[in-house]
BAPANU-776143 format. One record per residue (C-alpha): residue in one letter; x, y, z. Coordinates in steps of 0.02 Angstrom, whole numbers, padded with zeros to 5 digits, always signed. Example, Ala and Ser with C-alpha at 12.3 -4.5 7.8 and 13.67 -1.06 7.14 Angstrom:
<recs>
a+00615-00225+00390 s+00684-00053+00357 
</recs>
This chain:
<recs>
m+06770+01023+02480 f+06831+01183+02562 r+06916+01176+02732 f+06884+01342+02820 s+07008+01421+02939 k+06960+01541+03076 i+06904+01708+03005 s+07006+01858+03058 l+06926+02028+03065 l+07016+02188+03022 v+06921+02351+03049 l+06991+02508+02970 s+06928+02687+02963 l+06914+02782+02798 g+06836+02955+02800 g+06713+02906+02936 i+06670+02743+02848 l+06711+02576+02927 v+06791+02448+02813 a+06803+02267+02867 s+06910+02134+02786 t+06878+01951+02825 p+06990+01836+02723 a+06955+01649+02732 v+07058+01516+02647 s+07056+01333+02603 g+07229+01257+02601 i+07339+01388+02516 d+07278+01567+02509 y+07278+01626+02328 i+07210+01802+02366 k+07298+01953+02440 d+07260+02136+02474 a+07072+02109+02463 s+06969+02262+02513 l+06797+02340+02493 k+06794+02526+02529 a+06656+02655+02526 s+06745+02819+02492 m+06622+02935+02577 g+06711+03091+02639 n+06652+03242+02736 m+06627+03339+02574 s+06510+03208+02501 n+06325+03191+02534 p+06319+03058+02670 p+06161+02952+02674 a+06028+02996+02801 m+05849+02950+02840 v+05738+03101+02870 f+05585+03096+02982 v+05451+03231+02986 p+05319+03246+03123 k+05143+03227+03052 n+04982+03201+03147 g+05073+03168+03309 k+05202+03043+03246 y+05362+03039+03145 e+05348+02985+02964 a+05496+02943+02853 e+05523+03044+02696 k+05526+02919+02553 k+05590+03032+02417 g+05766+03067+02357 s+05918+02955+02341 y+06103+02946+02379 i+06255+02885+02282 i+06376+02773+02376 p+06548+02759+02289 i+06621+02585+02322 r+06784+02509+02262 l+06822+02322+02264 k+07005+02271+02251 a+07107+02111+02263 q+07261+02031+02188 k+07304+01852+02148 r+07435+01765+02253 l+07562+01633+02200 t+07498+01536+02050 g+07316+01576+02081 r+07198+01674+01970 i+07041+01766+02024 y+06899+01679+01935 a+06740+01742+02021 w+06677+01884+02131 d+06514+01963+02188 l+06448+02116+02279 k+06294+02106+02391 e+06190+02211+02508 h+06212+02116+02670 y+06042+02132+02757 s+05935+02086+02607 n+06067+01975+02525 t+06030+02068+02363 l+06158+02039+02225 l+06219+02206+02161 a+06358+02151+02042 d+06464+01999+02000 h+06590+01932+01875 g+06455+01878+01752 f+06396+01712+01682 n+06569+01645+01636 p+06721+01632+01750 v+06859+01761+01731 s+07046+01744+01749 l+07120+01897+01834 k+07287+01937+01911 k+07212+02096+01982 l+07033+02141+02025 d+06988+02327+02033 k+06805+02373+02014 q+06720+02538+02055 f+06533+02558+02080 q+06413+02702+02106 l+06275+02623+02209 k+06112+02716+02207 v+06025+02708+02375 g+05841+02754+02383 w+05692+02711+02491 n+05692+02526+02443 e+05869+02510+02510 l+05830+02608+02670 k+05658+02549+02722 h+05724+02409+02832 l+05793+02547+02945 e+05628+02641+02962 s+05575+02570+03130 k+05745+02601+03211 g+05752+02779+03143 r+05577+02821+03202 k+05616+02761+03378 a+05770+02872+03379 c+05668+03025+03331 e+05536+02983+03462 q+05676+02983+03591 y+05785+03128+03533 g+05677+03235+03417 k+05629+03413+03465 a+05477+03514+03413 d+05571+03677+03384 k+05734+03624+03299 k+05812+03495+03185 v+05906+03353+03269 v+06040+03251+03179 k+06082+03091+03271 k+06203+02947+03250 v+06120+02785+03304 s+06207+02622+03343 g+06174+02493+03207 f+06098+02622+03090 r+06202+02586+02936 l+06219+02517+02761 y+06318+02356+02749 y+06396+02283+02591 t+06492+02121+02570 s+06594+02043+02431 v+06663+01867+02409 i+06813+01839+02295 w+06867+01667+02233 a+07038+01618+02165 k+07126+01455+02118 p+07274+01391+02019 k+07255+01301+01854 n+07253+01136+01946 g+07210+01140+02128 a+07082+01185+02261 a+07008+01360+02269 s+07020+01485+02410 w+06907+01632+02445 a+06906+01795+02540 q+06760+01897+02605 v+06771+02085+02628 s+06640+02208+02689 a+06609+02394+02698 v+06500+02476+02828 v+06426+02648+02789 p+06359+02735+02945 m+06199+02833+02918 k+06121+02976+03013 v+05945+02999+03075 v+05874+03173+03043 c+05726+03222+03151 m+05643+03376+03078 p+05553+03500+03191 e+05367+03523+03186 e+05307+03638+03050 f+05256+03808+03116 k+05068+03821+03131 v+04933+03925+03214 t+04845+03823+03348 d+04713+03952+03395 a+04649+04120+03332 k+04512+04232+03397 l+04437+04386+03318 s+04347+04513+03428 v+04264+04684+03414 k+04278+04830+03535 y+04170+04988+03530 h+04251+05143+03605 g+04100+05231+03676 s+03919+05218+03621 s+03881+05134+03455 r+03734+05253+03438 k+03831+05415+03434 c+03931+05457+03278 p+04073+05450+03244 v+04103+05281+03324 k+04278+05213+03348 v+04281+05025+03325 t+04430+04908+03343 v+04433+04734+03266 s+04576+04634+03342 a+04649+04461+03320 n+04744+04355+03445 f+04847+04205+03388 k+04924+04057+03476 t+05055+03949+03391 n+05161+03795+03421 k+05329+03886+03424 s+05417+04028+03511 g+05424+04206+03445 g+05496+04266+03281 e+05383+04171+03161 n+05278+04256+03027 i+05090+04232+03018 e+05003+04274+02856 f+04813+04278+02846 y+04665+04343+02748 y+04558+04473+02836 i+04387+04452+02755 r+04232+04563+02754 g+04058+04492+02737 d+04035+04559+02560 g+04185+04455+02501 s+04314+04594+02504 h+04477+04546+02589 m+04655+04599+02623 t+04814+04500+02652 v+04895+04537+02820 k+05060+04485+02899 t+05106+04489+03082 k+05245+04410+03187 t+05242+04305+03344 t+05329+04363+03503 g+05380+04289+03669 p+05421+04112+03722 n+05243+04053+03692 g+05236+04116+03513 t+05082+04228+03527 a+05036+04368+03407 f+04917+04515+03408 w+04846+04619+03266 k+04713+04754+03259 k+04625+04871+03140 d+04537+05031+03194 y+04385+05107+03110 n+04302+05277+03131 i+04124+05251+03074 g+04015+05405+03045 h+03854+05322+02988 t+03745+05171+03019 v+03827+05010+02959 k+03804+04824+02979 r+03956+04718+02934 k+04045+04559+02983 y+04226+04504+02979 m+04327+04345+02992 l+04505+04287+02958 t+04582+04130+02887 v+04765+04086+02911 i+04856+04055+02746 t+04993+03941+02813 s+04886+03840+02934 p+04716+03759+02918 f+04638+03881+03041 y+04501+04012+03029 t+04388+04108+03147 n+04201+04130+03156 w+04119+04285+03088 v+04111+04432+03209 p+03980+04569+03181 v+04011+04757+03178 k+03847+04849+03201 v+03833+05036+03217 t+03665+05128+03228 c+03703+05309+03260 k+03648+05485+03225 q+03769+05624+03184 n+03785+05765+03311 s+03685+05922+03267 d+03784+06074+03211 g+03636+06193+03243 f+03566+06187+03067 k+03394+06116+03035 n+03324+06041+02877 p+03207+06074+02793 m+03164+06257+02809 p+02999+06291+02901 k+02851+06340+02793 n+02803+06524+02783 n+02621+06538+02838 s+02606+06726+02815 
</recs>
């Protein structure tokens, strides 16, 4: 039977990663210098959970993965030998590695692991991360937030004993803080209207006609809008314009000088947003101004 002493807690800082050591002994302590360290520096790719706004709520991106470098170390003390060890993910109690089926006999334990962290290892944090984005996220820019308790947590237990005698054990842990990334809303057109203006009478050629488009968007100025300007016979052109002002509006126009009777219609559909306008008609029924000539020649009755 093991007799447990009070557990002491030592919290260290290593490259922004918290490392906790909690040795516990029974009788004589046969383990020294036990540690579990996640060597994540500023130059590495620290783990994060990314949330993207979709249909009015934040959804977690479930793709991609991270590599967490972890090193487990310990040494035997006195006449003891390290005979067993394990490495677990704390929250799920998932066994990640251990000494194997048979006991070992080590004076020194030094194991390095490259733990792959994907969605299955992060999904228990989804609710906490979403709440953070609902509180701190912004529609027009990316927000990176540190959240209390938003972390990966690994633990290891190491056992040691002499050839004849009771065993002792030590528990060490490594905490890897994560970040919540709240992405901005994707730029999109929220409204578009196409209109026609006749400059003067549509019955007197030539007729100047302006087809214009007005756009509203969900972001401030400086964004590009790309759309198809379509004629009723199926012909089209690709057009680009840019938003301006704090409300992210945009204006575009095309002028026509029409010298004969025509009946057309136009519409536009935005390429980057699921938005399109109704058809607008352009109807001109005009006669050209007389230049003094008459046709045909009058008949000669003489």
